[in-house]
N, C-alpha and C positions, 0 to 999 in steps of 0.2 A: 344849339349848346349841348341841349340834351342828347343828341343825338351820336354827336363825337364823344360825347362823355362815354354812353353805352358801347360804342364801336372799341374805344381803349380799354373798358374793363371785359368785353367779350376776349378783346386780344390778350389782356392778362391771363384771364379764365382758362384759354385757349394755349397759353405759353404756360401757364399752372400744370394744366391737367400733361402736357406732352411730356413735362421733367419729371411728373409724378410715374408718368408710363415709361420712361424709359430706366427710373430710379428702380421701378418694381421688377422690371424685366431684366433688369443687373441682379436685383436680389433673386428671383425666380432662377436664374442662370446658374447662380452660384448654389442655391440647395438642389437645384438637377445634379449638379457636374461632382456634389457633397463635398466643397470646399468647407462648408461652416462643421459638418459633421465631421471631418477632418481632425479640425481646429480643436474641436470639443473632442473627443477622442481620444484623440492623442494628449491633452493636457489629464483626463482622467488617469491615463496610464502611466504619466510621469506622477501623478499623484499617488497614484497605487504603486507605484516601485521606491518610489520613499517612502510609504509607509511601512511596506514589505522592508527594506533597509536598517528604519530607526524602529522594527520589533512592534510596530503598531498592526498585529496582522488582522485586529477585530476590524480596524479600518478599511484596512487592505483589502479583506475580504468583501467587503462593502461595497469598495470603489470598485475592484475588479467584476462583482456581479453586474455592477450597473453597465459595465462595458457589454457581457456577454448580452444582458437582456435589450439594452437600448440600442446596440452597434453591432447585431449579428451577422453582419456580412462584411465589416468592416476587417482588415488585413490584423487588427489586435484581436481579433475575437477568441481568437484560437489559443494565443499566448495567454488571454485572461482564463479562458477554462484551466488551465494549466498552473497557473499565480494562486486561482482559488484555492486549489488543493494542496498546494506548497504553504501559502499560509495555514491551513486547516493543520496539516502536519504539523507545523511549528506549535502551536496551540495546544499540540499534544491530544486531538480530535481525531483518533486516527483511525477508526470507524469510518467517519465523515470523509476524510481522507484519502481512504481507500475507495469509497465509492464514485469521488470525485475521478482518481485516477482511471479505476473501473472504466469511467464511464469515457473518457477523453480517449480509450485506449479502443472502444469500440467507435467511435465516433471517427475515431484520424488513425485507422490501422496502420498507413502507410508513411507517419508522420515521420520525421527525423528523430524527434524525442524520443520516440518510443523505449528505447535501451532505457533511458532514464526514467521514465515512466514506471516500468516494470519493476527497476531496482527500486524504484520507491513503493511501490505495491510489498514489495517482500519488506521494505524496511517499517511501514505499516505494522505488520505481523511482528517483525522482529523486535520492533521495540515495547509489545506487549509478551512478550515470551517472561514464564512464571518460573521459580523454582523448580528443582527437581522434583519434588514430591508433590508436585500438581500435576493435572494434564498437561501434556503440550500442544495443544490443540494449535496455537499461535506459531510455534517453532516448526511443526510440520507446513503449514501453509506456508512460511516465509521459506523454508528449502524449498518447496516445491516453486516457487517463484525467482529464487536466484538460480536454482537449477535450468529454469526456463529460460532466462537471461543468457547464461552462460551455452547452451544449447544453441539458440537463437543469432547471438551476436558476441562470440566467442572471444575476438579481437578489442570489444569495447572497452573504453576504460570503466565501462559501469560495470562490466564483466570481471574485473579483474577485482573490482570491492567487491563483487558478489562472492566471489570465490573465500575473498578472506571470513565473512559473517556465516559463510555455508558452512567451513569447519564449526564456527560455533554453536551452529545450530546444532550438527554431527555429534559435539560434547554434551551440548545439552539433553539431547534423545541417549545419546550412550549412561550420563551419568543418571538420567531418570528409570533405563532398563536394570541399571543394577542395583538402584534405590529398591526398584519393588521387589524385584528379587530378592535383597536384605530383607525385607518385611515378608514374603512366604517363609524366606528361610528361617526367621526367627518365631512364627509362626507355628511353625514344624511341616508346612506344605512343600515337601521338596521337589516334587516333580513339576510342581508350579514356577519355583523358584530356578529349577533347570531348563524352564524352559524360555524364562526371562536372559538368564545368564549365555546362553546359547546363543538367541537372536543377537545380542549386544556384541557376542564376538564375534558372528558371522556376518554380522550388517554395518556394523561401527570398529571395523579394525584399525589399530594404528593410531589410537586417541587417549591411549594412554589407560585403559581401561584391561588390557588383554591380560596382563599375569592377574590381577585382581577377581577378571571373571573365571579365568584358567581355575584359579584355587577354589572357588565356592562350586564350580561344576566339579571339580573332583568330591567335595566335600557332601554334595548332595546325589552323587553316586554310590556313595559311601553311607551314607543313610538309607539311601532308599535298596543297596542290599540287604542291608542289616534288616530294616524292614520286612524285607521280603524271606528272610532267612528264617525270622522269628514267626511271620505267617506260614511257614512252609510246618514249620518245626509245629506250630498250635493242630494243622492238619494233619499231621502224621500223629499226633497223640489224640486227638476226637475220638477214634472209635473205640479205646481202651479206653476210655473217659465215662462210657455206656454202662460199662460191667463192673463198676467200683462204689 
């Protein structure tokens, strides 16, 4: 009787082991095939996109970063990289967004979204442009990115947007040159002022500053001519002043 009970126990254990083995193989196969990974990463991407649309940018950054870090070989990883940059841009962390867009372009130079990436790099600088009385570092960088986009992808929809913003950059730069010219003019540094007005006239034509620049160029030349005349007159009288 005990023998028969032991046999049933062994049969049951063998069947249970076989079932566990089959179930384990199925799980391993699913892991190897990436099915569970795909489910997880798709859920994360869905969450991230939803957070981005709702304006929960910090949460979106965290979610897309998880996709990048946990599933670097997933088909969603590249999109996640771009979305991290987009979310940073939306939070007005323009320097960090710029770095993220830079990294994307370096890693995926042939990607179809490169026109968009270059445009966004320009916008990261464009959004930090300052008033005409300040140095125009961001304006120059924005101008360079927009020009690069237009040169490489002239027919792309983002090139059209870049052209509009490029004009604004040029207007900013022209206003800055005129402003600095006025500063030198008021201080009596007419040669320095003349250089600024001339530069604005030659490099930023047809932006609404032509007449103003031309007028001040004329005034600078008059002032410089007067100064030169006074200097020459002073020199011509100099020998006679010694004998007096």
